[in-house]
Every structure is written in structure tokens, then in C-alpha cells.
C-alpha positions as CSV (number, residue, x, y, z in Angstrom):
1,M,86.5,-7.8,36.5
2,K,85.6,-4.3,35.7
3,A,85.3,-5.1,32.0
4,F,83.0,-8.1,32.9
5,L,80.7,-5.8,35.0
6,V,80.4,-3.3,32.1
7,T,79.6,-6.1,29.7
8,A,76.9,-7.5,32.1
9,V,75.3,-4.1,32.5
10,L,75.2,-3.5,28.7
11,A,73.7,-7.0,28.2
12,S,71.0,-6.2,30.8
13,V,70.2,-2.9,29.2
14,A,70.1,-4.5,25.8
15,C,67.7,-7.2,27.0
16,S,65.5,-4.6,28.6
17,Q,65.4,-2.6,25.5
18,F,64.7,-5.7,23.4
19,Q,61.7,-6.6,25.7
20,K,60.4,-3.0,25.5
21,L,60.8,-3.2,21.7
22,G,58.8,-6.4,21.7
23,T,56.1,-4.9,23.8
24,D,55.9,-1.8,21.6
25,L,55.7,-4.0,18.5
26,E,52.9,-6.1,20.1
27,R,51.0,-2.9,21.1
28,G,51.5,-1.5,17.6
29,H,50.2,-4.6,16.1
30,E,47.1,-4.6,18.4
31,G,46.6,-1.0,17.6
32,Y,46.8,-1.7,13.9
33,D,44.2,-4.6,14.2
34,A,41.9,-2.3,16.2
35,Q,42.1,0.4,13.5
36,R,41.6,-2.2,10.8
37,N,38.5,-3.6,12.6
38,R,37.0,-0.1,13.0
39,T,37.5,0.5,9.3
40,A,35.9,-2.8,8.5
41,M,32.8,-2.1,10.5
42,N,32.5,1.5,9.2
43,D,32.7,0.1,5.6
44,A,30.2,-2.6,6.4
45,H,27.8,-0.1,7.9
46,R,28.0,2.1,4.9
47,H,27.4,-0.9,2.5
48,L,24.4,-2.1,4.6
49,Q,22.8,1.4,4.4
50,K,23.1,1.2,0.6
51,G,21.8,-2.3,0.4
52,N,25.2,-3.6,-0.8
53,Y,25.1,-6.8,1.3
54,L,27.8,-8.7,-0.6
55,E,30.3,-5.8,-0.1
56,A,29.2,-5.5,3.6
57,S,29.9,-9.2,4.1
58,A,33.3,-8.9,2.5
59,S,34.2,-6.0,4.7
60,L,33.2,-7.9,7.9
61,N,35.3,-10.9,6.8
62,S,38.4,-8.8,7.1
63,Y,37.7,-8.4,10.9
64,Q,40.8,-9.6,12.8
65,G,40.9,-11.4,16.1
66,E,38.3,-12.8,18.5
67,V,34.9,-11.1,18.1
68,V,33.7,-9.7,21.4
69,D,31.4,-7.0,20.0
70,P,27.9,-8.3,19.3
71,K,27.5,-5.5,16.7
72,V,29.9,-7.5,14.4
73,Y,27.6,-10.5,14.5
74,V,24.5,-8.3,14.1
75,M,26.0,-6.7,11.0
76,R,27.0,-10.2,9.6
77,A,23.4,-11.3,10.2
78,Q,22.1,-8.3,8.4
79,A,24.3,-8.9,5.4
80,A,23.4,-12.6,5.3
81,L,19.7,-11.9,5.5
82,G,20.0,-9.3,2.7
83,M,21.6,-12.0,0.6
84,G,18.9,-14.5,1.4
85,K,21.1,-16.7,3.6
86,I,18.7,-17.2,6.4
87,E,20.4,-20.1,8.2
88,E,23.7,-18.2,8.2
89,A,21.9,-15.1,9.6
90,E,20.4,-17.2,12.4
91,G,23.9,-18.5,13.3
92,H,25.3,-15.0,13.6
93,L,22.3,-14.0,15.7
94,T,22.8,-16.9,18.1
95,A,26.4,-15.8,18.6
96,A,25.3,-12.2,19.1
97,T,22.6,-13.3,21.7
98,T,25.3,-15.1,23.6
99,L,27.2,-11.8,24.0
100,A,24.1,-9.6,24.6
101,P,21.1,-11.7,25.7
102,K,18.7,-8.8,26.1
103,S,19.5,-6.6,23.2
104,A,16.5,-5.0,21.4
105,P,18.3,-4.7,18.0
106,I,19.2,-8.4,18.1
107,A,15.7,-9.4,19.0
108,L,14.3,-7.2,16.2
109,L,16.7,-8.8,13.7
110,R,15.8,-12.3,14.8
111,A,12.1,-11.4,14.3
112,S,13.0,-10.2,10.8
113,V,14.7,-13.5,10.0
114,T,11.7,-15.5,11.2
115,E,9.5,-13.2,9.1
116,A,11.7,-14.0,6.1
117,R,11.0,-17.7,6.7
118,G,7.2,-17.0,6.4
119,L,6.5,-18.0,10.0
120,W,4.1,-15.1,10.6
121,A,2.8,-16.1,14.1
122,A,6.2,-16.8,15.5
123,A,7.6,-13.6,13.9
124,A,4.8,-11.5,15.4
125,E,5.6,-12.9,18.9
126,Q,9.3,-12.1,18.4
127,F,8.5,-8.6,17.2
128,E,6.4,-8.2,20.3
129,Q,9.4,-9.2,22.5
130,A,11.6,-6.7,20.7
131,F,9.0,-4.0,21.3
132,L,8.9,-4.9,25.0
133,L,12.7,-4.4,25.1
134,D,12.4,-1.1,23.3
135,P,8.9,0.4,23.6
136,K,9.9,3.3,21.3
137,S,10.8,1.0,18.3
138,R,8.5,1.8,15.4
139,A,10.2,-1.1,13.5
140,A,9.1,-3.6,16.1
141,L,5.6,-2.2,16.2
142,D,5.3,-2.2,12.4
143,G,6.8,-5.7,12.2
144,E,4.3,-7.2,14.6
145,C,1.4,-5.6,12.9
146,R,2.7,-6.7,9.4
147,C,3.0,-10.3,10.6
148,L,-0.4,-10.3,12.3
149,V,-2.0,-9.2,9.0
150,A,-0.1,-11.9,7.1
151,A,-1.2,-14.4,9.7
152,G,-4.8,-13.5,9.0
153,K,-5.3,-11.4,12.1
154,P,-5.7,-7.8,10.8
155,D,-8.2,-6.9,13.6
156,E,-5.7,-7.8,16.3
157,A,-3.0,-5.8,14.4
158,L,-5.3,-2.8,14.2
159,F,-6.1,-3.0,17.9
160,F,-2.4,-3.2,18.8
161,L,-1.5,-0.3,16.6
162,Q,-4.4,1.9,17.9
163,S,-3.1,1.3,21.5
164,E,0.1,3.1,20.6
165,A,-1.5,6.2,19.1
166,D,-0.6,8.4,22.0
167,Q,3.1,7.6,21.5
168,F,3.3,7.7,17.7
169,G,0.4,9.9,16.8
170,N,2.6,12.7,15.5
171,S,4.1,10.5,12.8
172,A,2.6,10.5,9.3
173,E,4.1,7.1,8.7
174,Y,2.3,5.7,11.8
175,W,-1.0,6.8,10.4
176,R,-0.2,5.5,6.9
177,T,0.5,2.1,8.5
178,A,-2.7,2.3,10.5
179,A,-4.7,3.1,7.3
180,N,-3.2,0.2,5.5
181,I,-4.0,-2.2,8.3
182,A,-7.5,-0.8,8.7
183,F,-8.1,-1.4,5.0
184,A,-6.9,-5.0,5.4
185,A,-9.3,-5.4,8.4
186,K,-12.1,-4.0,6.2
187,E,-12.6,-1.2,8.7
188,F,-13.1,1.3,5.9
189,G,-14.3,4.2,8.2
190,F,-11.1,3.9,10.2
191,C,-9.0,3.7,7.0
192,A,-10.5,6.9,5.7
193,E,-9.9,8.6,9.0
194,Y,-6.3,7.4,9.4
195,S,-5.5,8.3,5.7
196,A,-6.7,11.8,6.4
197,R,-4.5,12.1,9.4
198,A,-1.4,11.0,7.5
199,L,-2.2,13.4,4.7
200,A,-2.7,16.2,7.2
201,L,0.8,15.6,8.6
202,G,2.3,16.4,5.2
203,T,2.4,13.0,3.5
204,K,2.6,13.3,-0.3
205,D,1.3,10.0,-1.5
206,E,-1.2,9.6,-4.3
207,A,-1.8,5.9,-3.3
208,L,-2.9,7.1,0.1
209,V,-5.2,9.7,-1.4
210,E,-6.8,7.0,-3.5
211,Q,-7.1,4.6,-0.6
212,R,-9.0,7.3,1.3
213,L,-11.4,8.0,-1.6
214,F,-12.0,4.3,-2.0
215,S,-12.5,3.8,1.7
216,L,-15.0,6.7,1.9
217,C,-17.1,5.0,-0.8
218,L,-16.9,1.6,0.8
219,S,-18.0,3.1,4.1
220,G,-20.9,4.8,2.5
221,D,-19.7,8.4,2.6
222,F,-20.3,9.0,-1.1
223,A,-20.7,12.8,-0.8
224,T,-17.4,13.3,0.9
225,A,-15.7,11.0,-1.6
226,V,-17.1,13.0,-4.5
227,K,-16.3,16.3,-3.0
228,E,-12.7,15.4,-2.4
229,G,-12.4,13.6,-5.8
230,A,-13.7,16.6,-7.6
231,R,-10.6,18.6,-6.4
232,L,-8.3,16.0,-8.0
233,P,-7.2,15.5,-11.6
234,L,-9.3,12.4,-12.5
235,G,-6.8,11.3,-15.1
236,R,-4.2,10.6,-12.5
237,L,-6.4,8.3,-10.4
238,T,-6.4,4.5,-11.0
239,P,-9.3,3.1,-13.1
240,E,-10.7,1.4,-10.1
241,V,-11.0,4.6,-8.2
242,Q,-12.3,6.5,-11.3
243,I,-15.3,4.2,-11.8
244,T,-15.9,4.0,-8.0
245,L,-16.1,7.8,-7.8
246,G,-18.4,7.9,-10.9
247,R,-20.9,5.5,-9.3
248,A,-20.7,7.3,-6.0
249,A,-21.5,10.6,-7.9
250,M,-24.6,9.0,-9.4
251,L,-25.8,8.0,-5.9
252,V,-25.5,11.7,-4.7
253,N,-27.1,13.1,-7.9
254,Q,-24.0,14.6,-9.5
255,P,-24.2,13.1,-13.0
256,S,-21.9,15.7,-14.6
257,F,-19.0,14.6,-12.4
258,A,-20.0,11.0,-12.9
259,T,-19.8,11.5,-16.6
260,D,-16.2,12.8,-16.4
261,A,-15.2,9.9,-14.1
262,F,-16.7,7.3,-16.4
263,Q,-15.1,8.8,-19.4
264,E,-11.7,8.7,-17.8
265,F,-12.2,5.1,-16.9
266,L,-13.3,4.1,-20.4
267,A,-10.2,5.8,-21.8
268,S,-8.2,2.9,-20.5
269,N,-11.0,0.3,-20.5
270,P,-12.9,0.8,-23.8
271,T,-14.4,-2.7,-23.9
272,D,-16.1,-2.5,-20.5
273,A,-19.8,-2.7,-21.3
274,S,-21.1,-2.0,-17.8
275,A,-19.0,1.3,-17.7
276,W,-20.5,2.4,-21.0
277,L,-23.9,1.8,-19.6
278,D,-23.0,3.8,-16.5
279,L,-21.8,6.6,-18.8
280,A,-25.0,6.5,-20.8
281,R,-27.1,6.9,-17.7
282,A,-25.0,9.7,-16.3
283,Q,-25.1,11.6,-19.6
284,F,-28.9,11.2,-19.8
285,L,-29.4,12.5,-16.3
286,A,-26.9,15.4,-17.1
287,G,-29.0,16.3,-20.1
288,R,-26.5,15.2,-22.7
289,I,-29.1,13.2,-24.6
290,E,-27.3,12.6,-27.9
291,R,-24.2,11.5,-26.1
292,A,-26.3,9.2,-24.0
293,R,-27.7,7.6,-27.2
294,Q,-24.2,7.1,-28.5
295,S,-23.0,5.5,-25.3
296,A,-26.0,3.2,-25.2
297,E,-25.1,2.1,-28.7
298,S,-21.5,1.5,-27.6
299,V,-22.9,-0.9,-25.0
300,L,-25.0,-2.7,-27.7
301,A,-21.9,-3.1,-29.9
302,L,-20.3,-5.0,-27.1
303,E,-23.5,-6.7,-25.7
304,P,-26.3,-6.8,-28.3
305,T,-28.7,-8.4,-25.9
306,N,-28.4,-5.9,-23.1
307,F,-32.0,-4.9,-22.5
308,Q,-31.0,-2.0,-20.2
309,A,-29.0,-0.5,-23.0
310,H,-31.9,-0.9,-25.5
311,A,-34.2,0.8,-23.0
312,L,-31.8,3.7,-22.4
313,R,-31.4,4.1,-26.2
314,G,-35.2,4.3,-26.4
315,H,-35.3,7.0,-23.7
316,A,-32.7,9.1,-25.6
317,L,-34.4,8.6,-28.9
318,T,-37.7,9.7,-27.4
319,R,-36.2,12.8,-26.0
320,L,-34.6,13.5,-29.4
321,G,-38.0,13.1,-31.2
322,F,-37.3,9.8,-33.0
323,F,-40.4,8.1,-31.9
324,E,-40.5,5.1,-34.2
325,A,-36.9,4.3,-33.5
326,A,-37.6,4.7,-29.8
327,E,-40.6,2.3,-30.0
328,A,-38.4,-0.3,-31.8
329,A,-35.7,0.1,-29.1
330,Y,-38.3,-0.5,-26.3
331,R,-39.6,-3.6,-28.0
332,Q,-36.0,-4.9,-28.3
333,S,-35.5,-4.3,-24.6
334,R,-38.7,-6.3,-23.9
335,Y,-37.5,-9.1,-26.2
336,H,-34.2,-9.3,-24.4
337,G,-35.5,-9.3,-20.8
338,A,-37.2,-6.1,-19.7
339,G,-40.4,-6.7,-17.7
340,P,-43.8,-6.3,-19.3
341,E,-45.1,-3.6,-16.9
342,E,-41.9,-1.6,-17.3
343,T,-42.0,-1.8,-21.1
344,A,-45.7,-0.8,-21.1
345,S,-44.9,2.3,-19.0
346,W,-42.2,3.3,-21.4
347,L,-44.4,2.9,-24.4
348,A,-47.2,4.9,-22.7
349,C,-44.7,7.8,-22.0
350,L,-43.7,7.5,-25.6
351,E,-47.3,7.9,-26.9
352,E,-47.7,10.9,-24.6
353,R,-44.6,12.4,-25.9
354,R,-45.7,12.2,-29.5
355,G,-48.0,15.1,-29.0
356,Q,-46.5,16.9,-26.0
357,E,-43.2,18.3,-24.9
358,G,-41.6,17.1,-21.7
359,L,-39.2,14.8,-20.2
360,I,-39.5,11.0,-20.0
361,P,-38.3,9.8,-16.6
362,V,-35.5,7.2,-16.2
363,P,-37.2,4.0,-15.0
364,A,-36.8,3.2,-11.3
365,S,-35.0,-0.1,-12.1
366,A,-32.5,1.7,-14.4
367,A,-31.7,4.3,-11.8
368,Q,-31.1,1.6,-9.2
369,E,-28.9,-0.4,-11.6
370,G,-27.0,2.8,-12.2
371,G,-25.9,2.9,-8.6
372,S,-24.7,-0.7,-8.6
373,G,-23.0,-0.6,-11.9
374,N,-24.6,-3.9,-13.1
């Protein structure tokens, strides 16, 4: 009997130890899965930050057990969206929304998926909802404005962005975005102002500098555009800005700067006849008469019937003392389209110049055309 009792006790102890061992093993397995899942999410997060969406997806696929953390679905959606798998991303977001129905990050990502589908109006509404959930989200603000512009509503985007200036006004990126949207809305005065604010906050962006110069010209502030453009290396500006600055300089009577701007433009656009004509006018007004004659002849090499170039060549030849050649140039200008009264005034000045020293004025029509670039 005693032996039986000892055996029973030992069996009971053994059973208890076995159960404890089983529990410990189960806990150990759960702990292992939890650690593995944390590693998978950390790896996926690192891959997503680097834009390695395929690797991020592979890391998340190693996640073990039932998913109860909406972050897992959000990261899976980010990876799918990055790989262009929009429907798969929407599926993951639906699962994430079930776990966290009022999550700003989930709402933001859902809006991004809708934007990727090209549904601009719907995406703008979703970005707005994300912004309401997180009023400090620049990503939601920018997303709504971006989609409104794409939907053809830049004025609405600009109004919405301006309403948040008190909150985000210390951000250079905010003002850069505001400048871009103002340009899209053709509010060039606002664009110039917002570009200046972004630059004042330390933004180093040549494209933003050019956008400001271009906007200043389009808003009619030619003097400021030329003043700021003169402080920059013209060769680093785009050709479009170069020629715009040159024409702005002509309008504020700065032909020397205009000459430099037109020459930079022509270095990359040597067959642009209108730019050669602009250069000839600028050189003439700057007193570079022989250069003006050469530039006028460059126009005629490209457009032999350009009456304005013939006339400008005649002005230069008159100033240089080649009166017969100047008369021939004026008559060619008349033949190709110059008005009779205008031609008569040129010839009268030419006759006066034959016996006197003095300047022959640039005709009013030529000066006006110089401002428009036609």
C-alpha cells in the first residue's frame, strides 16, 4: 500500500511537471512568434522607407498568426500601392479600417489609393476627411490641394491652402506648394509672393527662383524681375526665363541687360529669328550699332522677308554712315510689308543724316514690337 501511494504521488508530480512543460513550451512558441512578427514589421518599415516595396511585402508575408494590429494591413497596403497593385492595397485598407475605423493614417492612405486611380474629385474628398481626422497633417493638406488642381479647381485649392497659413506659415515647403498652386491658378502675383516666402525660409531651389522671376514678369512687375535676375548667373536659367527677362528689361529701358539675356537664350536656340530681332533692337538701343547690324542680318538669314529686320538693318547702316546701303534696306523693308508713312519717315531721317551728325530714332512700331517679341 505504501509503495502504491508513493507511485501515485510520483505520477501526479510527473503529470504536473509535464503540464507545466507544455505551458512553458506554448508560451515560448508564442514569444518566438511575437519576436518574429516584430522583426518582420521592423524590416518592412525599413524597406518601405527606402522604397523597396517588394522586399517590404516579403517581410510582411512572414507575419505569423492572426493579424490584430491595423499597422500590418496599412504596411501591406503601402507595399501593394508602391508596386502598383491598387486593388490589393484597397483590400488591405478595408481590413485595416475594420480594426481602426477612424484612423487618420488609414484615411490618408485610402485617399492616396484613390488618387492613384486618377479619381481626383473623390481623392480630394478623402484627403479632406483625413485632414479632419488629423488637422496637423501636411500630407493630407497637400494631397487635397494636389487633387483639386488635377480636377481643374486650382482656385479652390489655393483658397483652401491659404486658409491654413497660420498653422503652416513657418514651413518653406508649405509656401513652395502654395506658389506652385498659385501658378496653376494663374495668380501670378500670389505665386511671386509665396515663392519669395519659401526662399526667405532657406529653400535652395533654382526652379522656385525661376518661377518667381517668371511670375513677376507675368504679373507686370518687370522692374523687380530684372533687378533680381541681374543678381543671378543668366547661363543657369532656363531659356524660357532668359528670353522673358530680356523682354522685361527692354520694357524698363535696360537694353544692356536685355542684350546679355537674349545672347544667353540664343546660345541654345540659334535658329530663333524673333530672338535675334530682339537682340538686334537691344544692341541698337545699347549703342552697339555694328553688333545690331550683324544680328539683324542673322534674322534675315532665317527670314529673308522680315521687314522689321530690314528696317533695323537700315537704322544701323545709317548710324554707321553707309547711307546707300541703308536706303536699300529701307526700301526692302517697304517691299516686304512696312507702312508707307513709316518708310517715308526713315528715308527723311536718312537724308537729314547725310549732312548732319545725330541719332536716328528707333521707330515707335519697332519699339513696341520689341516689348512683345513679335
